N, C-alpha and C positions, 0 to 999 in steps of 0.2 A: 548428930549434927542437927541442928534446928532451922539454919538459915545460912546460904552461901556467905553472907557478908558478916556473920556474927565474929568471925576470926579477926576482923579488923578492930573490933572493941578491945581486944588484948593489946594490939599495937598501940592503940590510943592510950591505953592505961599504963603501958610501959614506956612510951616514947611520944608524948603528946607533942613535943616541939620538932620532932623529926619532919623532914619534908616529905609530903605526900605527892604533890603536884609542883612541877615548874613549868612555867609558861611565859614567853616573852618578857623575860627579866623579873618576873615575880615567882616567888615561892609560897606555897599553902602548906601548913603543917597539917599533920594528921588530926590535930583536936579541931582545926578549923574546917578541914574537908568532912570529918564525920559529923560535926555539929550542922554543917550546911545540908548534908544528905539527910539527917534527921529532920530539919526545917522542911525540907522538900517532901519528905514523907508525910509529914503531919499537914501540909497543904494540900497534899492529895487526897488524904483523909477527909479534910474539911470540904473539898470540892466533891466528896461523894464517891471516891474511888475507893474500892474495897478490895480485900484479900483475894486474889484469883482473878481481878481484872487486868485487863491489858492496857498497857500505855506505849505509845509510839514515840521513838527519839529520832527526830529528823534534823540531825545537827552534823557538822563536820567535827574534827577532833578538837574540842574545846574544853576547859576545865568543866563548863557547865554540863558537858555530855557526861563526864565521870561522875559528877555529882547526881545527875538525874537518873543515870543507870542504878547506882547504889541507893538512891532514895527509893525508886520503884520497889526494889527488893527489899528495903527496910520496912516498906509499906504492905509487903506480902503480895505485891503485884507482880505481872509478867511483862518483861521488856520486849517490846516489838521493834527491832533496829530497822531503820529506813535509810536508804541511800540518799545522801542529800542532792545528788544529781538527779534523782528521779523527778518526773513531772507528774502533774496532777493525775493524769491517766493511770501511771504505774502505781502511785500511792493509794488511789482509790481501790485497787484490788487488795493491797496489804492491809488497809484499815477495815475494809468490808469484810474480808475473808476472816480476820483476826477477831473482829467485833472490839477493837480498841475504844476506849471511852475517853481517852485524853491524849493529846499530842504535844510534845515539847519541840518546838521548831526554831530554826534561825528565822528573825524577823522578816527577811527577804523571801522566805519560803511559806510564811503565813498564809499568803493569797492562795498557793497551790492547795492548801489544807482546806481553807474556806470554799474554794471551788467545788470541793467533793463533799463537804462536811455533811450536807443534808441527806446524803445517801449512805451515811454511815452513823454508827452509834456515838461518835464523838461529841462530847458536851463540854470539854474544857481544853483550851488551846493556850499554851505558855509560849511566850515570844522571847527569844534570846538575842542579845546584842542589838537593842533598839525596840521601840514601840511599833505595834501594829494594830490597826482597827480590828476589833472584835476579839482580841487576844489579851492576856493579862502578861505584864512585863515580868520578866523572871525574878528580878529582885523583890518586886512588889508582891509576887506570888508566894515567895517563902514566908512560912509561919513564924510566929514568935517563940513558939515552943518546939521541942524536939519529940517526934514519935518513937516510943520504944519500938526496938525491932520486933516485927510480927514473926512468930514461930510458924515455921514451914517444915513439912516432911521431906525426907530425902527425895521421894518420887514425885513430890509437887513440881509444876514446871515453873522455871526461873525465867526462861528466855524463849522466845519464838522467833528465830531469824528465818528468812525465806531463801529458798534455793534460786539459783540464777534463773531457772525457766528455760534452759536451753533445750529441754525435751517437752516443752509445754508451758502451761500456766504455773507461776512460781509456787512451790508448796511451802507451807509452814511447818517448820521442824520443831518438835517440841523437846527441847532440852531441860532436864531436870536440875535442880540443885546438886544432886549427887554427880550427875554428869559433869558439870561445870566445876564442882569441887576436885573430882578426880583429875581433871584436865590441869586445873591451877596448879596443883602440887606435882603431878607426874611429868608434866611437859618441861619444867624447869629442872627437874632431877637429872635430865640427860647431860645437862652441863654443870653439875654440882650445886643446882639450886639457885636461890636468889636470896641475897643477904640484904640486912637492913642498909648497907652502904652501896648496895647497887643502884644504879641509875639507868632506866629503861627509855630507849628511843620509842616515842608513841607516834610513828608516821603511818602505820598501817591503818587503813580505815577502820574505825571502831564499829561500823554497822556490819563489817565482815567478820566471821567467826576467828580467823587467824588473828586479827588486831584486837578483837575484844576479849578472847580467852588467854591467847598465849603472851600478849603484851600487858593489856590492863589488868585482868583479873589475876593473873599469876603475880604481878607486882604487888597488888595490894594484899593479895592471899598471904604472901610471904614478908611483907613489910618493907619493901623497897620504895624507890620514888619514880614517878611517872612523868615523862617530859613530852607531852603532845605536840604535834605539829598540825595545823589545820589544813594545810595542803602540802602537796609533794614539791619540794624543790631541792635539788642535789647539793647545790651550793650552801643553802641554808642548814641542809641535814649535816654535811661535813663541818660546817662552822659550829653548829650545835654541839655536836660529839666532842669536837677539840675544845671549845671553850668551857663547856659545863663537865667535861670529863666522864661522858656516859660509858657505861660498862658493858651493855648488852643491846644488841642492834638486831632486829629482825625486819625483814623486808621482801618483796617479790623480786625475782631475778631482774626485771626491768629496772627497778631501783638501784640495784648494785651496778648493772650496766651503765646507768647514768653517772653513777659515782665514779666508776673507774675512767669514764670518758670525758669527766668534767675538766674544764680548763684549770690547769695548775693543781691537779688532784694530788700529785706527788708532794705538793708544799704542806698539806694537813697532816697533823700528827694524831693518829688514832689508836695511840699506845695504850689508852685507858680502857679500850674494849676488850674485854676477855672472852666475849662469846659473840659471834655472828652466825646468822642462820637466814637461809633462803626457803621460801615454800610458796604456794599458790600454783606454780607452774614449774616445768622442768628447767633446771639450772644448767645453762650452757657451760661446758667446762672451761672455755676460754675466759669467760667472766670469773668464774671461781679462781682461775689461775692468775688472772690480772690482778683482781682483788687482793690476793695473798702477796703478790709481787709488791704492791703499793703500801699495803698497810699490814699492821702487825698480826691480827688473828687469822686463823683459818676460816673458812667459809663453809660452814655445814649445809646440808640440804635434809629436808624432810617431807613428809606427805600427810595428808589428812582430808577430810571433807566435813561439809557443815554437819551432816548426820552423825558424825563421830566426835563433835565438840571442841576441835577438830583432829588433833594429832593422833595418828595410829602407828606411824614408823618414823625413825629419826636417825641419822648418824650422828656419832658421839664423838667427842674429841678424843683422839687417840684410838678410834675404832670407826673408821669410816671406809666406804667404798665410793669413790667419786663416780658420779653418773647414776647412782642408785638411790633408792629411797631411804635405805638403811634397815634397821632391824625394828620389830615391834617394840612399842613401849612395855615396860614390865606390867603384867595384867592384862595385856591385850593379845589376843589369838588371832592369826590371820593365816590364810592359805590361798592359793591360786587354784580354781576348779575350772573343768570344761563344761561342755554344755549338758553333760550327764551327772553334773556335780561330783565327778571323780577328780581327785587331787593331781595337779599336773607337776611333774618332777621339777625341782628348781635347776636353773642353770648354775654350775658350780662357779664359773668364771665367764665373764663377758668379754667382748661382744659374742653374740651368736655367730657361728661359723656358717659359711655357704652349704655345708652338708647337712646341716640341721633342718629338719622339717618344723616350719613355724608353728604348724597345728598342734605339734607335740609340746610347744612350750608357752603358747599364747592361751590365756583363759581370763577369767574375772576373778578378782580379788574379793574374799568374803572375810568379814571382821566380826569378832565378839569381844565383848568386855564392858566395864562399867561406864565407859564413855559413849556406848551407842545410845542414840536418841529413844525417847519413849516411844514416839510413833510420829508420822505425818498427821497434822491437824486435819480432821474431817475428810481424810482421804483413804476409805477402807480399802480400795482397790490398789492404790499405791502401797499400802502397809502390807497387803497380801503378798505383792510382788517383791518388795524390799527385804522382808523377813523371811528367813528360811526355818527358824526354830529347828 
């Protein structure tokens, strides 16, 4: 492998007119998507962005996000995903810590970037969905020519998302081309893969590792079509799934809860969906059961974290244990250990009974596999704590 995105070239060659992105009544073919990603990559190079440089993407789920992400990788750069709900104080840390040299931002968010720009290395700002003073409008930024995809090594960093920072200042997670390629192929394999006629709902935020890898990257890696939603709305999601006959739906439990409690939810036909999965937090059993009462597919549950790109465990169709995170992905090893790093015996069947000593079954999960991050960025102490080797 030379670059995570090179497999898309095969899809373009084989099916140039196939739908790559569907958005608000418009469809963009693989040829159009790939050409624009190449133009974006060339524009970055023209602006002085070099292979290995970091580029922030400060956008909601829009087609331009998809193009910019793949364009950065085509240019050999490193994507720094940024939550569009973040304000200047929060993005200052992301941009300053990562050393990003360019940012692609929604026009309304450009002032947030400019407020902190002088304290960062950012020299190029691209504005999406409108003009903004001090930024180059997206369409005007695109180059006339397409940059050939820059070769990268498997161990080169492709993306640097940041952890939530619940235990301190957010840390940059270095995910390689190999990490993301493994996940883009392995995570869909638990439900028989993604096919060229599959349509993926893209409602999970693309700045988050779950949405970025399991929905967006997996779809393009396998040649399906991606249908992003810029913001969450249960009614709009149900309407989109029904009208466009979407086949794969990923979400967080709160989204599925909104769906099952939406007015007239039982009037929507989701028979096109062949796989639905919840992640990001524990899935309440009542939400799972209600979803399955209302709609066609079983609702699966999985587990992962940013540091593992993200999926480590998942329930499979025909092989699930409601209320659990499921089994490890093929190629991923895991175990639960106590404070002395001794393995904790698994509970064969849940729930834990009143006679069980919780200390005998509670521990910390440790994971190894090709999806485990390279390291935290510039955090030697955190790396020493996180890796057991």
